[in-house]
C-alpha positions as CSV (number, residue, x, y, z in Angstrom):
1,M,65.2,-107.2,110.0
2,L,67.3,-110.5,109.7
3,V,65.4,-112.4,107.0
4,P,66.5,-116.1,106.3
5,I,67.5,-117.0,103.3
6,A,68.3,-120.5,100.8
7,N,69.1,-121.8,97.6
8,R,69.4,-125.0,95.6
9,P,72.5,-126.4,94.9
10,L,73.6,-125.8,91.3
11,D,74.8,-129.2,89.5
12,Y,77.6,-128.1,87.6
13,A,79.4,-130.4,86.1
14,W,83.1,-130.0,88.3
15,G,80.9,-129.3,91.5
16,S,81.4,-131.8,94.5
17,T,78.6,-134.6,95.0
18,T,80.0,-134.5,99.1
19,L,82.2,-131.3,99.9
20,L,78.9,-129.1,100.3
21,A,77.1,-132.3,102.8
22,E,79.9,-132.9,104.5
23,L,79.4,-129.2,105.4
24,E,75.8,-129.3,106.1
25,G,76.3,-132.3,108.2
26,R,73.8,-134.7,106.4
27,V,73.6,-137.4,104.2
28,P,75.2,-137.3,100.4
29,T,72.2,-137.1,98.2
30,G,75.4,-138.6,95.2
31,R,73.7,-135.4,92.9
32,I,76.3,-133.4,91.7
33,E,76.3,-129.8,94.0
34,A,78.8,-126.9,92.9
35,E,77.2,-124.4,94.2
36,V,74.6,-122.8,96.3
37,W,73.9,-118.6,95.9
38,F,72.9,-116.3,98.7
39,G,72.2,-113.1,96.7
40,D,69.5,-111.4,93.9
41,H,71.4,-111.6,91.2
42,P,67.9,-112.9,88.7
43,A,69.7,-115.9,86.6
44,N,69.4,-118.0,90.5
45,P,68.1,-115.7,93.5
46,A,67.6,-116.8,96.8
47,V,64.9,-116.8,98.1
48,T,63.0,-116.7,102.0
49,A,60.7,-118.5,104.2
50,E,58.2,-117.6,103.0
51,G,59.2,-119.3,98.7
52,A,59.9,-115.4,98.1
53,R,62.4,-114.6,95.2
54,L,64.5,-112.3,97.1
55,D,64.7,-109.9,94.4
56,A,61.1,-109.4,94.5
57,W,61.3,-109.2,98.0
58,L,64.1,-106.2,98.0
59,A,62.0,-104.7,95.9
60,E,58.6,-104.8,97.8
61,H,60.8,-104.0,100.4
62,G,62.2,-100.9,99.0
63,E,65.6,-101.8,99.7
64,Q,68.1,-101.7,96.6
65,S,69.6,-104.5,94.4
66,L,72.9,-106.6,95.8
67,P,75.8,-104.7,95.2
68,Y,77.8,-108.0,95.5
69,L,76.6,-112.5,95.3
70,L,78.2,-114.4,98.3
71,K,78.1,-118.5,96.5
72,L,79.4,-121.7,98.9
73,L,81.5,-122.9,95.9
74,A,82.5,-127.1,96.1
75,A,84.5,-127.7,93.6
76,A,85.7,-131.6,92.9
77,S,88.2,-130.4,89.3
78,T,88.8,-127.1,87.7
79,L,86.6,-124.8,86.1
80,S,87.2,-123.1,83.2
81,I,90.1,-121.0,82.9
82,Q,88.7,-117.3,82.4
83,A,89.3,-114.2,83.4
84,H,86.4,-110.7,83.9
85,P,86.9,-107.2,82.5
86,S,87.5,-104.3,83.9
87,Q,84.1,-101.6,84.8
88,A,85.5,-99.6,81.5
89,Q,85.9,-102.5,79.2
90,A,82.8,-104.3,80.7
91,A,81.0,-100.8,79.8
92,A,82.5,-100.9,76.4
93,G,81.5,-104.5,75.3
94,F,78.0,-104.1,76.3
95,A,77.2,-101.5,75.0
96,R,78.8,-103.3,72.1
97,E,76.6,-106.2,71.9
98,E,73.3,-105.1,72.8
99,A,74.3,-102.7,69.4
100,A,74.6,-105.6,67.5
101,G,71.2,-106.9,68.5
102,I,73.3,-109.9,70.1
103,P,70.6,-112.2,72.2
104,R,72.4,-111.5,76.0
105,D,71.4,-115.5,76.9
106,A,73.5,-116.2,73.3
107,P,75.8,-118.9,73.9
108,A,78.3,-116.2,71.8
109,R,77.5,-113.9,73.6
110,T,80.6,-112.4,76.0
111,Y,79.0,-109.1,78.3
112,R,75.9,-110.5,80.0
113,D,75.7,-107.0,81.6
114,A,77.5,-103.5,81.9
115,N,79.5,-104.7,85.3
116,H,82.8,-105.8,86.4
117,K,83.2,-109.2,88.8
118,P,86.5,-109.0,90.8
119,E,86.1,-111.4,93.1
120,L,87.5,-113.6,95.8
121,I,87.2,-117.0,97.6
122,V,88.3,-118.3,101.3
123,A,89.0,-121.3,101.6
124,L,86.6,-124.2,103.4
125,S,88.3,-127.0,103.4
126,P,91.8,-127.8,104.4
127,R,93.2,-127.7,100.9
128,F,91.9,-125.1,98.2
129,R,93.5,-125.5,95.0
130,A,93.1,-122.7,92.3
131,L,96.1,-120.9,89.2
132,A,95.8,-117.6,89.4
133,G,97.9,-115.4,87.7
134,L,101.0,-115.5,84.7
135,R,104.1,-117.1,86.2
136,P,106.8,-115.3,86.6
137,I,108.1,-115.6,82.4
138,A,111.7,-116.3,84.3
139,R,110.2,-119.4,86.1
140,T,108.1,-120.7,83.1
141,R,110.9,-121.3,81.5
142,V,113.0,-123.0,83.3
143,L,109.9,-125.3,83.2
144,L,109.2,-125.3,79.6
145,S,113.1,-126.1,78.9
146,G,112.2,-129.3,80.5
147,L,109.5,-130.3,77.8
148,G,112.3,-130.9,74.8
149,A,111.2,-128.9,71.7
150,P,107.2,-128.5,71.8
151,G,108.5,-126.7,75.1
152,A,111.6,-124.4,73.8
153,E,108.9,-123.4,70.8
154,L,106.5,-122.1,73.9
155,A,109.2,-120.3,75.8
156,A,110.4,-118.1,72.5
157,R,106.6,-117.0,72.4
158,L,107.0,-115.7,75.4
159,D,109.0,-112.1,74.9
160,D,104.6,-111.4,74.9
161,P,103.0,-113.7,76.8
162,L,99.2,-112.5,75.6
163,D,100.4,-113.2,71.7
164,A,102.0,-116.8,73.2
165,I,97.8,-117.5,74.5
166,A,96.2,-116.1,71.9
167,W,98.9,-118.6,70.3
168,V,97.8,-121.9,72.3
169,L,94.6,-121.4,71.8
170,S,94.7,-121.1,68.3
171,D,94.0,-124.1,65.3
172,E,97.9,-123.5,64.2
173,A,99.4,-124.8,67.7
174,H,97.2,-127.8,68.1
175,E,99.5,-129.9,67.1
176,V,102.0,-128.6,69.5
177,V,99.6,-127.9,71.8
178,R,99.1,-132.3,71.7
179,A,102.8,-132.6,71.7
180,L,103.8,-130.5,74.7
181,I,101.3,-132.1,77.0
182,A,102.3,-135.3,75.8
183,T,106.3,-134.6,77.1
184,A,104.5,-132.7,80.0
185,R,102.9,-136.2,80.9
186,S,105.6,-138.2,81.4
187,A,108.6,-135.3,82.8
188,T,109.4,-135.2,86.0
189,S,111.2,-132.2,87.8
190,P,111.4,-132.2,91.3
191,E,110.9,-128.2,90.9
192,F,107.6,-128.2,89.1
193,D,106.5,-132.3,90.1
194,A,102.5,-130.3,91.1
195,E,102.1,-128.3,87.9
196,L,103.0,-131.7,85.6
197,A,101.0,-134.3,87.8
198,L,98.1,-131.2,87.8
199,V,98.4,-131.8,83.5
200,A,98.0,-134.9,83.2
201,D,95.5,-134.8,86.0
202,L,94.3,-132.3,83.5
203,D,94.6,-134.3,80.1
204,D,92.6,-136.8,82.0
205,L,89.5,-134.6,82.2
206,R,89.8,-132.6,79.1
207,P,91.9,-134.5,77.4
208,G,94.3,-132.2,74.6
209,D,92.4,-129.0,75.2
210,P,94.6,-126.3,74.4
211,G,93.7,-124.3,78.3
212,I,96.2,-127.3,80.0
213,V,99.1,-125.3,77.9
214,V,97.4,-122.4,79.5
215,A,97.8,-124.1,82.9
216,L,100.8,-124.6,82.2
217,L,101.9,-120.6,82.3
218,M,99.7,-119.7,85.7
219,N,100.5,-120.0,89.4
220,L,100.1,-122.8,90.7
221,V,98.2,-121.5,94.2
222,T,97.0,-123.8,97.4
223,L,95.1,-122.5,100.2
224,R,94.7,-122.9,103.9
225,A,91.8,-122.4,105.4
226,G,90.8,-119.2,105.8
227,E,93.3,-118.0,103.3
228,G,91.4,-115.8,100.8
229,L,92.4,-115.3,97.3
230,F,91.9,-112.1,95.7
231,V,91.4,-112.0,91.8
232,P,91.3,-108.3,90.4
233,A,89.8,-107.8,86.7
234,G,92.4,-109.5,83.3
235,V,93.6,-111.8,85.5
236,L,93.2,-115.6,84.7
237,H,92.4,-117.6,87.6
238,A,90.5,-121.7,87.6
239,Y,89.7,-123.6,91.0
240,L,90.6,-126.8,90.9
241,E,89.2,-128.8,93.9
242,G,87.8,-127.4,97.7
243,L,85.4,-126.4,98.5
244,G,84.9,-121.9,99.7
245,V,83.6,-119.0,100.4
246,E,82.8,-116.8,97.1
247,I,81.8,-113.4,97.1
248,M,82.5,-111.2,94.1
249,A,80.5,-108.6,91.7
250,A,76.9,-108.5,91.0
251,S,78.4,-109.3,87.0
252,D,77.6,-112.5,84.7
253,N,80.7,-111.6,82.1
254,V,83.5,-114.0,81.6
255,L,85.9,-114.5,79.6
256,R,86.9,-118.0,79.1
257,G,90.2,-119.2,77.9
258,G,90.6,-123.5,78.0
259,L,89.2,-126.4,80.2
260,T,85.6,-125.7,78.3
261,P,83.6,-126.8,75.7
262,K,82.0,-123.0,76.1
263,H,82.3,-120.3,73.7
264,I,86.1,-118.7,73.9
265,D,86.3,-115.4,72.3
266,V,90.3,-115.5,72.0
267,A,90.9,-111.9,70.7
268,E,88.5,-110.7,73.4
269,L,89.9,-112.2,76.0
270,V,93.4,-111.1,75.0
271,S,91.8,-107.8,75.2
272,V,91.1,-107.7,78.6
273,L,93.9,-110.2,80.0
274,D,96.6,-108.2,82.9
275,A,99.9,-109.6,81.6
276,S,101.9,-109.1,84.5
277,D,104.0,-112.3,85.7
278,A,104.2,-112.7,89.6
279,D,103.4,-114.9,91.9
280,V,100.5,-114.7,93.5
281,P,99.8,-112.9,96.8
282,I,97.6,-115.1,99.2
283,L,95.3,-113.1,101.1
284,E,94.8,-113.6,104.8
285,P,92.9,-112.0,106.9
286,V,93.1,-109.2,109.6
287,A,91.6,-107.9,112.9
288,D,88.6,-106.0,112.3
289,A,87.5,-105.9,116.0
290,P,87.1,-108.7,118.8
291,G,86.5,-111.9,117.2
292,V,85.8,-110.3,114.1
293,E,88.8,-110.2,111.0
294,R,88.1,-109.0,107.4
295,Y,89.3,-109.9,104.1
296,D,91.3,-106.2,102.5
297,V,90.2,-106.2,98.8
298,P,90.4,-102.7,96.4
299,V,86.7,-103.0,95.5
300,D,84.3,-100.8,96.4
301,D,81.8,-103.6,95.0
302,F,82.0,-106.2,98.7
303,S,83.5,-106.3,102.0
304,L,83.9,-109.8,103.5
305,R,84.8,-110.3,107.6
306,R,85.4,-114.3,109.5
307,V,82.9,-113.7,112.5
308,R,83.3,-115.9,115.4
309,G,80.2,-116.4,117.8
310,G,82.0,-117.2,121.0
311,D,83.8,-114.4,120.7
312,A,82.8,-111.7,118.4
313,G,80.0,-110.1,120.8
314,S,78.0,-106.6,118.8
315,V,78.8,-106.1,115.7
316,A,78.3,-103.1,113.2
317,V,76.6,-104.3,110.1
318,D,76.6,-101.3,106.6
319,G,73.9,-101.4,104.4
320,L,72.6,-105.2,103.6
321,T,74.4,-108.2,104.7
322,I,74.4,-111.9,104.1
323,A,75.1,-113.7,106.9
324,L,76.4,-116.9,106.0
325,A,77.4,-119.8,108.8
326,T,79.7,-122.2,108.2
327,R,80.9,-124.1,110.9
328,G,79.0,-124.9,114.5
329,R,75.5,-123.3,115.2
330,V,75.8,-119.5,115.9
331,T,72.7,-116.7,116.5
332,V,72.2,-113.8,115.2
333,R,69.7,-111.2,116.9
334,G,69.1,-108.4,115.0
335,G,70.2,-104.9,117.5
336,A,67.2,-102.9,116.0
337,S,64.9,-105.5,115.4
338,G,65.9,-107.9,118.7
339,E,64.8,-110.4,116.5
340,T,66.5,-113.8,116.6
341,V,67.5,-116.0,113.9
342,T,70.1,-119.2,114.5
343,L,72.2,-120.9,111.6
344,D,73.9,-124.0,111.0
345,P,76.3,-124.6,108.6
346,G,75.8,-123.8,104.5
347,Q,72.4,-121.8,106.1
348,A,72.2,-117.9,105.8
349,L,69.8,-115.0,106.7
350,L,69.6,-111.7,104.8
351,V,70.4,-108.4,107.6
352,T,67.9,-105.4,105.9
353,T,69.8,-101.6,105.8
354,D,67.7,-100.6,109.4
355,E,70.0,-102.9,111.7
356,R,73.5,-101.0,112.4
357,V,74.4,-103.8,114.5
358,V,74.2,-107.5,115.3
359,H,75.2,-109.5,118.3
360,V,76.9,-113.1,117.1
361,D,76.1,-115.8,119.7
362,G,77.5,-119.9,119.7
363,D,80.4,-121.6,118.9
364,G,80.6,-121.9,115.5
365,E,81.4,-119.0,112.4
366,L,80.5,-117.1,110.0
367,F,81.2,-114.4,107.0
368,L,79.5,-111.1,106.7
369,A,78.9,-109.9,103.1
370,S,78.7,-106.6,103.2
371,P,78.8,-103.6,100.3
372,G,82.3,-101.8,100.0
373,R,83.6,-99.7,102.7
């Protein structure tokens, strides 16, 4: 079966008033539109054309829950700095907080389920900016060397990056954080101009937030349309601006590290962080079949492919799949059912497990999200 699904945009404060409207070719409403969820996550499930919640529809039709959540993400300003636990860390943390009797919707609750949350973002806009992972320490020391005494104080702690992050987020570092931000705002550096400009932007957004200094330790990444960024367990990241397709394991476990008014559990954050420092690899899609490219990720929860309608023809699908159109107009026909659905940008459908092949035609582009191989 091919089941058209839709959802309302969520109005998170960091969202855009224009990006989703531009994608869908409609007049902006003037309201913030941050994310559209295409999945059965109980916090915000998609709905069918008949108005049924997707989680209820799947149960009624004997289908399993989706192991992934697919989104359109439209950021006009930065999301919080955050990381996600590994599978083992999530299971242990969830059991610990359940035993402690902490309500799952409590603001201070960290583990809301027992699953990990690896994620992949693929840029749709010509430029999508993000922070991801810790920059190589040697280069960070060069950056901090131009930021006077507060830069030197932070640099002295970088032999243990996790300890440095915990210190930055502590009350003890408050005065140094403020001095470091002020110094960075007035500093210049041909090598780090973009990073210093980001400090000013973030300070305008959240004055004095210690997450601004955490951001100074991270890689600033710019994706072009079609490029991806994979974020595994333990890697600090924050999306800064742009429109993208995001897919993740079906989890709501987030440990925050700044740039947010929400709860930050510093000790728990540091306990799950990956202290590796390296440049972040940008993920380029690889050819999977004519007109079909896949984004290789080392997880079983999801796979993501980009399909060009006029070139692809027949595309094999395996398991519950969501097709999301992002450009032009694309027609999808089920190989088993023969059902046909035409999608415009921003529209999506669910392909049920009885369909082993879909036929894709048209002058547009869509993404196929499926369980991992």
